[in-house]
C-alpha positions in Angstrom: 3.6 30.9 -76.5 5.6 33.5 -74.7 7.3 36.4 -76.6 10.2 38.2 -74.9 10.4 40.6 -77.8 7.4 42.5 -79.2 6.2 40.5 -82.2 4.4 43.5 -83.6 5.9 46.4 -85.4 5.1 50.0 -86.2 7.3 50.0 -89.3 5.6 50.1 -92.7 6.4 47.7 -95.5 8.5 45.1 -93.6 6.9 41.7 -92.9 6.4 41.6 -89.1 6.9 38.4 -87.0 3.2 38.4 -86.3 1.0 39.1 -89.3 -2.1 37.9 -91.1 -1.5 36.2 -94.5 -3.9 37.1 -97.3 -3.9 33.6 -98.8 -6.7 34.3 -101.3 -5.2 37.4 -102.8 -1.7 35.9 -102.8 -2.8 32.6 -104.4 -4.8 34.5 -107.1 -1.6 36.3 -108.3 0.6 33.2 -108.1 -1.9 31.0 -109.9 -2.3 33.6 -112.7 1.5 33.9 -113.1 2.3 30.2 -113.0 -0.6 28.1 -114.3 -1.1 27.9 -118.1 -2.5 29.5 -120.1 -0.9 32.7 -118.8 -3.6 35.3 -119.3 -2.0 38.2 -117.3 1.6 39.2 -116.7 1.0 42.1 -114.3 -1.0 43.0 -111.2 -1.3 46.3 -109.5 -2.0 46.2 -105.7 -3.7 49.3 -104.4 -5.3 50.5 -101.2 -5.1 53.1 -98.4 -1.8 53.8 -96.8 -1.0 51.2 -94.2 -3.4 48.6 -95.6 -0.7 46.0 -96.2 0.1 46.5 -99.9 3.8 46.1 -99.6 3.6 43.1 -97.3 1.3 41.4 -99.7 3.6 42.1 -102.6 6.6 40.8 -100.6 4.7 37.7 -99.7 3.9 36.9 -103.3 7.5 37.6 -104.4 9.0 35.4 -101.6 6.7 32.6 -102.5 7.6 32.7 -106.2 11.3 33.0 -105.2 11.1 29.5 -103.7 10.6 28.2 -107.2 14.1 28.0 -108.9 12.5 28.8 -112.2 11.8 32.4 -111.1 14.2 35.4 -110.8 12.7 38.1 -108.6 14.0 41.7 -109.0 13.0 44.3 -106.4 13.4 47.7 -108.1 13.5 51.2 -106.7 11.0 53.4 -108.6 13.2 56.5 -108.0 16.1 55.1 -110.0 16.5 54.5 -113.7 14.1 51.5 -113.7 15.2 49.8 -117.0 18.8 50.3 -116.2 18.3 48.8 -112.7 16.5 45.8 -114.2 19.3 45.2 -116.7 22.0 45.4 -114.0 20.2 43.2 -111.5 19.1 40.6 -114.0 22.6 40.3 -115.3 23.9 39.9 -111.7 21.3 37.3 -110.9 22.2 35.3 -114.0 25.8 35.4 -113.0 25.0 34.5 -109.4 22.9 31.5 -110.5 25.8 30.2 -112.6 23.4 29.5 -115.4 25.0 27.5 -118.2 23.6 28.6 -121.6 23.9 26.6 -124.7 25.3 29.6 -126.4 26.9 32.9 -125.4 24.4 35.7 -125.0 24.3 37.9 -128.0 24.5 41.5 -126.7 24.5 44.0 -129.5 27.1 43.5 -132.2 29.4 41.3 -130.0 29.1 38.4 -127.6 29.7 38.8 -123.9 30.7 35.9 -121.6 28.7 35.8 -118.4 31.0 37.3 -115.9 31.1 40.5 -113.8 33.7 42.2 -115.9 31.9 42.0 -119.3 28.6 43.8 -118.8 27.9 45.8 -121.9 26.2 49.2 -121.7 22.4 49.0 -121.2 20.0 49.2 -124.1 16.5 47.9 -124.6 18.0 45.5 -127.1 20.6 44.2 -124.6 17.9 43.8 -122.0 15.8 41.8 -124.5 18.8 39.6 -125.1 19.1 38.8 -121.4 15.4 38.0 -121.2 15.8 35.7 -124.3 18.6 34.0 -122.5 16.4 33.5 -119.4 13.7 32.1 -121.7 16.1 29.5 -123.1 16.2 28.0 -119.6 12.4 28.2 -119.3 12.8 30.7 -116.5 10.7 33.8 -115.7 11.5 37.2 -114.3 9.3 39.0 -111.8 9.8 42.8 -111.4 8.4 44.3 -108.2 8.1 48.0 -107.6 6.7 49.5 -104.4 4.8 52.8 -104.5 4.3 53.2 -108.2 4.1 56.9 -109.3 3.8 58.7 -112.6 7.5 59.5 -113.4 9.3 59.5 -116.8 11.2 56.4 -115.6 8.0 54.6 -114.7 6.3 55.6 -118.0 9.4 54.3 -120.0 9.4 51.1 -118.1 5.6 50.6 -118.7 6.1 51.1 -122.4 9.0 48.7 -122.6 7.2 46.1 -120.4 4.3 46.1 -122.9 6.7 45.6 -125.8 8.5 42.7 -124.1 5.1 41.2 -123.2 3.9 41.3 -126.8 7.1 39.6 -127.8 6.3 36.8 -125.4 9.3 37.3 -123.3 9.2 35.9 -119.7 8.8 39.1 -117.8 6.1 39.8 -115.2 5.3 42.9 -113.1 3.9 43.3 -109.6 3.5 46.9 -108.3 1.9 48.6 -105.4 0.6 52.2 -105.2 -2.1 54.5 -103.8 -5.2 54.6 -105.9 -4.6 58.2 -107.1 -1.0 57.5 -108.1 -2.0 54.4 -110.2 -4.8 56.4 -111.7 -2.5 59.2 -112.6 -0.1 56.7 -114.4 -3.0 55.1 -116.2 -4.1 58.5 -117.5 -1.0 58.7 -119.7 -2.4 58.6 -123.2 0.0 55.9 -124.4 -0.5 53.6 -121.3 -4.2 52.7 -121.7 -3.3 49.0 -121.4 -2.9 49.7 -117.7 -6.6 50.3 -117.4 -7.1 46.7 -118.4 -4.4 45.5 -115.9 -5.9 43.4 -113.1 -5.9 45.3 -109.8 -6.0 44.0 -106.3 -7.6 46.1 -103.6 -6.3 45.4 -100.1 -9.6 44.6 -98.3 -9.7 44.4 -94.5 -8.0 41.5 -92.8 -10.1 38.7 -91.4 -11.3 39.6 -87.8 -11.3 36.0 -86.6 -7.7 35.5 -87.8 -6.6 38.6 -86.0 -8.4 37.5 -82.8 -6.7 34.1 -83.0 -3.3 35.8 -83.4 -3.9 38.1 -80.4 -5.1 35.2 -78.3 -2.0 33.2 -79.1 0.4 36.0 -78.4 -1.2 37.4 -75.3 -2.7 34.2 -73.9 -6.1 36.0 -73.3 -9.7 34.7 -73.4 -11.4 34.5 -76.8 -13.9 37.3 -76.1 -11.1 39.7 -75.1 -9.0 38.8 -78.2 -12.1 39.4 -80.4 -12.7 42.8 -78.8 -9.1 43.8 -79.6 -9.5 42.6 -83.2 -12.7 44.5 -83.7 -11.0 47.7 -82.6 -8.8 47.4 -85.7 -11.7 47.0 -88.2 -9.3 44.8 -90.2 -6.9 47.7 -91.0 -3.5 46.0 -91.3 -1.5 48.8 -89.7 -4.0 49.0 -86.8 -3.5 45.3 -86.2 0.2 45.9 -85.7 -0.3 49.2 -83.8 -2.8 47.8 -81.3 -0.8 44.6 -80.9 2.3 46.6 -80.3 0.7 48.8 -77.7 -1.0 45.9 -75.9 2.3 44.0 -75.7 4.1 47.0 -74.2 1.2 47.7 -71.7 -0.1 44.3 -70.8 -0.4 45.3 -67.1 -3.2 47.7 -68.2 -6.1 45.3 -68.2 -8.7 47.9 -69.3 -8.7 48.8 -73.0 -9.6 52.4 -72.1 -6.1 52.7 -70.6 -4.3 52.0 -73.9 -6.7 53.6 -76.3 -5.1 57.0 -76.1 -1.7 55.5 -77.0 -3.3 53.5 -79.8 -5.0 56.7 -81.1 -1.7 58.6 -81.0 0.1 56.0 -83.1 -2.6 55.8 -85.7 -2.7 59.6 -85.8 1.1 60.2 -86.1 2.0 57.2 -88.2 -0.9 57.2 -90.7 -3.9 59.4 -90.3 -2.2 62.8 -90.3 -0.6 61.9 -93.7 -3.9 60.7 -95.0 -5.6 63.9 -93.8 -3.0 66.1 -95.5 -3.7 64.5 -98.8 -7.4 65.4 -98.8 -8.8 68.5 -100.3 -10.7 71.0 -98.2 -14.0 69.7 -99.6 -13.0 66.1 -98.9 -12.3 67.0 -95.3 -15.7 68.8 -95.0 -17.5 65.7 -96.2 -15.5 63.6 -93.8 -16.4 65.9 -90.9 -20.1 65.7 -91.9 -19.8 61.9 -91.9 -18.1 62.0 -88.5 -20.9 64.2 -87.1 -23.7 62.1 -88.6 -25.8 60.3 -85.9 -27.1 57.7 -88.4 -24.7 57.5 -91.4 -27.5 58.4 -93.7 -26.4 60.2 -96.9 -29.4 62.4 -96.7 -28.4 63.6 -93.2 -24.8 64.1 -94.2 -25.8 66.2 -97.3 -28.1 68.4 -95.3 -25.3 69.1 -92.8 -23.1 70.7 -95.5 -25.9 71.8 -97.8 -24.6 69.9 -100.9 -26.6 68.4 -103.8 -26.9 64.7 -104.3 -24.9 64.9 -107.6 -22.0 66.8 -106.0 -22.0 64.6 -103.0 -21.7 61.5 -105.2 -18.4 63.0 -106.6 -16.8 63.2 -103.2 -18.3 60.0 -102.0 -16.6 58.2 -104.9 -13.3 60.0 -104.3 -13.3 59.0 -100.6 -14.3 55.4 -101.5 -11.5 55.1 -104.1 -9.0 56.4 -101.5 -10.2 53.5 -99.2 -11.6 55.8 -96.5 -15.3 55.1 -96.6 -17.7 52.1 -96.9 -20.6 52.6 -99.3 -21.9 49.0 -99.4 -25.0 49.9 -97.3 -27.7 51.5 -99.5 -28.2 55.2 -98.6 -25.4 55.1 -95.9 -21.7 55.8 -95.7 -19.3 55.1 -92.8 -15.5 55.1 -92.2 -13.5 52.0 -93.0 -10.6 52.9 -90.8 -10.7 52.3 -87.0 -11.2 55.4 -84.9 -10.9 57.7 -87.9 -14.1 59.4 -86.8 -12.5 60.2 -83.5 -9.4 61.5 -85.3 -11.4 63.9 -87.5 -13.4 65.3 -84.5 -10.1 65.9 -82.7 -8.6 67.5 -85.7 -11.4 70.1 -86.0 -11.3 70.8 -82.3 -7.5 71.5 -82.5 -8.0 73.7 -85.6 -10.6 75.7 -83.6 -8.2 76.5 -80.8 
């Protein structure tokens, strides 16, 4: 297959022409939302920046949208969330030309379903719309990208819980960085979010990425596999390396394109990740980068830190999706060429 236009993208969030589907995670959410008995009505997708959270959410929403019994509303978290849901749900009902057995009771009067009769928003009026949707055995999915702890988000979470307890057909799918979701959960009245199922965006399948590279670039299997391994399964790295390789296919040696690949990772993702770390987080990262064997003992000795204190920062970096702690007594970076990025950062700071 020959591509005249680069099938990879450096843009975040948008589903690229060439991407790896997360079938297992996608099907887990869809099955939970659609197959009775319905045990959960919300999922929170979390992971490091650039790990494919938004694309996964969009994939799930698009799949449910194919079912005529679902209304999918994509809501901006920086607006009045409940007002936006009300406006968009009303518009969706009008657009679908739903025929209800009775007019929808909105407050103390009845409103016909047309664009000129939308009453003022209230939680009661929104409930009436959801009840009307329920009459037709339909469901409403709310998607919010980059969930953060704001008064609007807290208000929505409270009301969502109320509507759920009233068995209204409303579902929620949100994405967010781990620390932002944790911050929202820490609200005293939102403890139900602790029990909400969470999906962590694990690395993409290396063999699937290699197959994609081989198909796009028409290269041998071993070379496609080498490209895929350079990404470590990081979703943005899959796009970045594919983008660079497409633009520089004449450069047969990977060493010729690695500096460009590193620059894109640095400018588009890693500098932002680095800026969000505390000084101590960075010091631990530097010790991991300098470690010759990935041993926790060696890393602790480099920065003269106790085992108890190191565990705190190890857990923080793990939760941020930066390090792998699956090997007993060892830690290593999950992100591709993040070690090289850190070493360079400290060299630049020393100038």
